C-alpha positions in Angstrom: 12.3 -7.4 -17.8 10.5 -8.3 -21.3 9.9 -11.8 -20.2 8.3 -13.7 -17.1 11.4 -14.9 -14.9 8.4 -17.8 -13.1 11.3 -19.2 -10.6 12.3 -16.1 -9.7 8.7 -14.9 -8.6 7.3 -17.9 -7.0 10.8 -17.9 -4.9 10.1 -14.2 -4.2 6.6 -15.0 -2.9 7.7 -18.1 -0.9 9.8 -16.4 1.1 8.4 -13.2 1.7 5.2 -15.8 2.7 7.4 -18.5 4.8 9.5 -15.4 6.8 6.0 -13.5 7.3 4.9 -16.7 9.4 8.3 -17.2 10.6 8.1 -13.6 12.8 4.7 -14.1 13.4 4.9 -17.8 14.6 5.5 -16.1 18.1 2.2 -14.5 18.1 0.8 -18.0 17.2 2.3 -19.9 20.3 2.0 -16.9 22.8 -0.9 -14.7 23.3 -1.9 -14.0 20.1 -2.1 -10.0 19.3 -2.1 -9.7 22.9 1.2 -11.0 23.1 4.0 -8.8 24.6 6.2 -8.6 21.7 3.8 -7.7 19.2 4.6 -4.1 18.8 7.6 -5.6 18.1 6.7 -8.3 15.9 4.4 -6.2 13.5 7.1 -4.0 12.0 9.7 -6.7 11.6 6.8 -8.5 9.8 7.0 -5.3 7.7 10.3 -6.3 6.4 10.1 -9.9 4.9 8.9 -8.6 1.0 11.7 -6.5 1.3 14.5 -9.6 2.5 12.9 -11.6 -0.5 13.1 -8.8 -3.5 16.7 -8.3 -1.8 17.6 -12.5 -2.0 16.1 -12.9 -5.7 18.1 -10.1 -6.8 21.4 -10.5 -5.4 21.0 -14.4 -5.3 19.2 -15.2 -8.4 20.6 -11.9 -10.3 16.7 -10.7 -11.2 17.0 -8.1 -12.5 20.7 -8.2 -14.1 23.3 -6.1 -12.1 23.3 -2.2 -13.9 19.9 -2.2 -13.7 18.5 -3.0 -10.2 18.1 0.5 -8.9 16.2 1.6 -12.1 14.3 -1.7 -11.7 13.4 -1.7 -8.2 12.6 2.1 -8.6 15.1 2.9 -6.0 17.3 5.7 -8.2 17.2 7.7 -10.6 14.7 10.0 -9.5 13.4 11.1 -12.9 11.8 12.6 -14.9 12.0 14.7 -11.4 8.9 16.7 -11.7 6.5 13.7 -12.3 8.2 11.9 -9.5 7.9 14.9 -6.9 4.5 15.6 -7.6 3.1 11.9 -7.4 4.7 11.9 -4.1 3.4 14.7 -2.9 0.4 12.8 -4.3 0.9 9.7 -2.7 1.4 11.4 0.4 -1.8 13.8 0.8 -4.3 11.8 -1.4 -5.0 8.7 1.0 -6.4 10.3 4.3 -8.6 12.0 2.0 -9.7 8.7 -0.1 -10.0 7.1 3.6 -12.4 10.1 4.5 -14.3 9.9 2.0 -14.5 5.8 2.5 -16.3 6.9 5.8 -19.0 8.8 4.5 -19.8 6.2 1.9 -20.0 3.8 4.8 -22.1 6.3 6.6 -24.2 6.7 3.6 -25.0 2.6 3.3 -25.3 2.4 6.7 -22.0 0.8 7.6 -21.5 3.0 10.7 -23.0 5.7 12.3 -21.3 9.2 12.7 -21.4 11.0 15.7 -19.5 14.6 15.2 -19.7 15.1 18.9 -16.5 12.4 19.3 -18.2 10.9 22.2 -17.4 7.1 21.9 -13.7 8.5 20.9 -13.8 10.7 24.3 -14.6 7.9 26.6 -11.9 5.7 24.8 -9.2 8.4 25.4 -10.5 8.9 28.9 -10.7 5.1 29.6 -6.9 4.7 28.6 -6.1 7.5 30.9 -4.9 7.0 34.3 -7.1 7.7 37.0 -7.7 11.3 38.2 -5.7 12.8 34.6 -8.3 15.8 33.6 -9.2 14.7 30.1 -8.5 17.3 27.3 -11.0 18.7 25.1 -12.2 16.3 23.0 -12.0 19.1 20.0 -8.7 19.0 20.3 -7.9 16.3 20.6 -9.5 15.4 17.4 -7.7 18.5 15.2 -4.7 17.4 16.5 -5.1 13.5 15.8 -6.0 14.7 12.1 -3.1 17.7 12.0 -0.9 14.6 12.8 -1.5 12.8 9.7 0.6 13.7 7.4 3.4 14.0 10.1 2.7 10.6 11.1 2.7 9.3 7.2 6.4 10.3 6.9 7.1 8.0 10.2 5.2 5.1 8.6 6.7 5.0 5.7 9.6 3.9 7.2 8.1 0.8 8.1 6.1 0.7 4.7 9.8 0.7 2.6 10.3 -2.7 3.8 6.6 -3.6 1.8 6.7 -1.8 -0.6 10.5 -2.8 -1.9 8.8 -6.0 -2.2 5.5 -5.5 -3.8 5.7 -2.6 -5.9 9.7 -2.7 -5.7 10.3 -6.3 -7.0 7.2 -7.9 -7.8 5.3 -5.3 -10.3 8.2 -5.1 -12.8 8.8 -8.6 -12.6 5.0 -9.3 -13.3 4.9 -6.3 -15.7 5.4 -8.3 -19.0 1.6 -10.0 -18.0 0.1 -6.8 -18.9 -0.9 -3.7 -16.6 -4.1 -5.0 -15.6 -3.2 -8.5 -14.4 0.2 -7.1 -12.9 -1.9 -5.1 -10.7 -4.8 -7.3 -9.8 -1.9 -9.9 -8.9 0.3 -8.3 -6.9 -2.6 -6.9 -5.0 -3.8 -10.4 -4.2 -0.6 -11.8 -3.1 0.4 -8.7 -0.9 -3.4 -9.2 0.9 -2.5 -13.4 1.3 0.5 -12.2 2.5 -0.8 -10.7 5.3 -2.5 -13.8 6.3 -0.7 -14.8 9.8 -1.8 -11.9 11.9 -5.7 -11.4 10.1 -6.0 -14.7 11.4 -5.4 -13.4 14.6 -8.0 -10.9 14.3 -5.7 -7.7 13.1 -7.4 -5.3 11.2 -11.1 -7.2 11.3 -11.5 -8.8 14.1 -11.9 -12.1 11.8 -10.1 -15.0 12.5 -11.2 -17.3 9.9 -10.9 -17.1 5.9 -13.3 -14.3 5.7 -10.9 -12.1 7.6 -8.1 -12.9 4.5 -10.5 -12.5 1.5 -11.4 -9.0 3.3 -8.1 -8.0 3.3 -7.6 -9.4 -0.5 -10.0 -7.2 -1.1 -8.3 -4.0 0.7 -4.8 -5.0 -0.6 -6.3 -5.3 -4.5 -8.0 -2.0 -4.4 -5.2 0.0 -2.7 -2.6 -1.9 -4.6 -3.8 -0.7 -7.8 -3.6 2.5 -6.8 -0.1 2.0 -5.2 1.1 0.2 -8.7 -0.6 3.3 -10.4 2.2 5.2 -8.7 5.2 3.4 -9.1 4.1 2.4 -12.5 3.5 6.6 -13.5 6.8 7.1 -12.1 8.6 4.5 -12.4 9.9 5.4 -8.7 9.1 3.7 -5.6 8.7 6.5 -3.7 5.3 7.6 -4.3 4.1 4.2 -3.1 5.9 4.3 -0.4 4.5 7.5 1.3 1.2 6.7 0.0 1.4 3.4 1.9 2.7 5.4 5.4 -0.3 8.0 4.6 -2.8 5.4 4.3 -1.7 3.7 7.6 -1.4 7.3 9.4 -5.3 7.7 8.5 -6.3 4.1 9.3 -7.6 5.2 12.6 -10.0 8.2 10.7 -13.0 5.9 10.9 -12.6 5.3 15.1 -12.7 9.2 15.2 -16.2 9.9 14.5 -17.8 6.6 15.0 -20.8 6.4 17.4 -20.1 2.8 18.4 -17.2 0.5 17.6 -17.8 -0.1 13.3 -17.4 -3.5 11.3 -13.6 -2.3 10.2 -14.4 -5.0 7.7 -17.1 -2.5 6.0 -16.0 0.8 7.6 -12.5 0.7 7.9 -10.1 1.5 5.0 -9.6 -1.5 3.8 -13.4 -2.5 4.0 -16.1 -2.4 1.2 -16.9 1.5 1.2 -13.0 1.9 0.7 -13.5 -0.1 -2.4 -16.1 1.8 -3.7 -14.3 5.0 -3.4 -11.0 3.2 -4.8 -12.8 1.6 -7.7 -14.6 5.2 -8.6 -10.5 6.7 -8.6 -9.3 3.8 -10.7 -12.3 4.5 -12.9 -11.2 7.9 -13.4 -7.7 7.1 -13.7 -8.9 4.4 -16.5 -11.2 6.9 -18.6 -8.5 9.6 -18.8 -5.5 7.3 -19.6 -3.5 7.6 -16.9 -2.8 4.0 -17.0 -1.5 3.8 -20.4 1.7 6.2 -19.9 3.8 4.3 -18.2 7.9 5.2 -18.4 10.4 2.2 -18.7 11.1 0.4 -15.4 14.8 -0.9 -16.0 17.7 1.3 -17.7 15.5 3.0 -20.7 14.0 5.5 -18.7 12.4 7.7 -21.3 10.4 5.0 -23.0 7.2 3.6 -22.9 6.1 0.2 -22.3 2.7 0.0 -23.0 2.7 2.2 -26.0 3.2 0.7 -29.5 6.5 -0.1 -31.1 6.2 2.8 -33.6 5.1 5.8 -30.9 8.3 4.4 -28.8 10.3 5.0 -31.9 8.9 8.2 -33.4 8.3 9.7 -30.1 4.6 10.4 -30.4 3.7 10.1 -26.9 5.8 13.2 -25.4 7.6 11.8 -23.3 11.3 12.5 -23.5 12.9 10.0 -25.8 16.3 7.7 -26.0 17.3 6.3 -29.2 16.7 2.3 -29.0 19.7 -0.3 -28.7 19.8 -3.4 -30.4 
């Protein structure tokens, strides 16, 4: 799309957020996050952005038929080499960034590290039935870390529900605003969408507006990175795996913390993680990574962000396709 479809965007946001509140309603009328159905409700809520995306795509015809798979980033996967390496990057990089965030949190005094893993060991021991022998804590820690890439693949199934909406539909829909407004605004909307569970104490243990604000900050930070994967690859799949990988690595700080940390400061969506994300975003910006973007619909070889002359002459170095009237 070359123009902003304000009505479709408003309907998408209203549907995604309204359905999220509707799905979370049993938690509000019951025992909150302790509600027995929470384990089902939370994954179902993750698919509300996908439902909103399908509604505006199929009923409001935004985008038009014939452009939908490319617009949503589902298919075709080209240029294949770029999509593959960005997908691998999305799969493996988030745990590294989360770990760096833990180190930054420790340096800033947000968390006190204990590499004997005593607190984690006590948590595991408390969860085991009485009389069950405790495995070596070192083995538990190594196994938790080693399982992250595999857990990322499983988490990616649920993350797809969110990514089809946020990076699949919303990012290209906002794209006429420009790269940075698109990434910042879509990240903020993503953060606000979490409000029904954040206000119950999810993620940060805060049940007031500060929890929502921390969530918005975390989603903007990670949303810029996920959005870069989306725009740079013209595919949703790198962002899907990156989202699944972030969720799989979210508990890393709890492995090494000497006591329960304030996740608003030391968690994967907290202030320390914002700092790490800001450094990475700065490096990407300085190296021009936000300027090179394949078209997101029906013109896979041209660059939205390049000057018109560059698009027509192929000066950007990407494969070109003759423009059509």
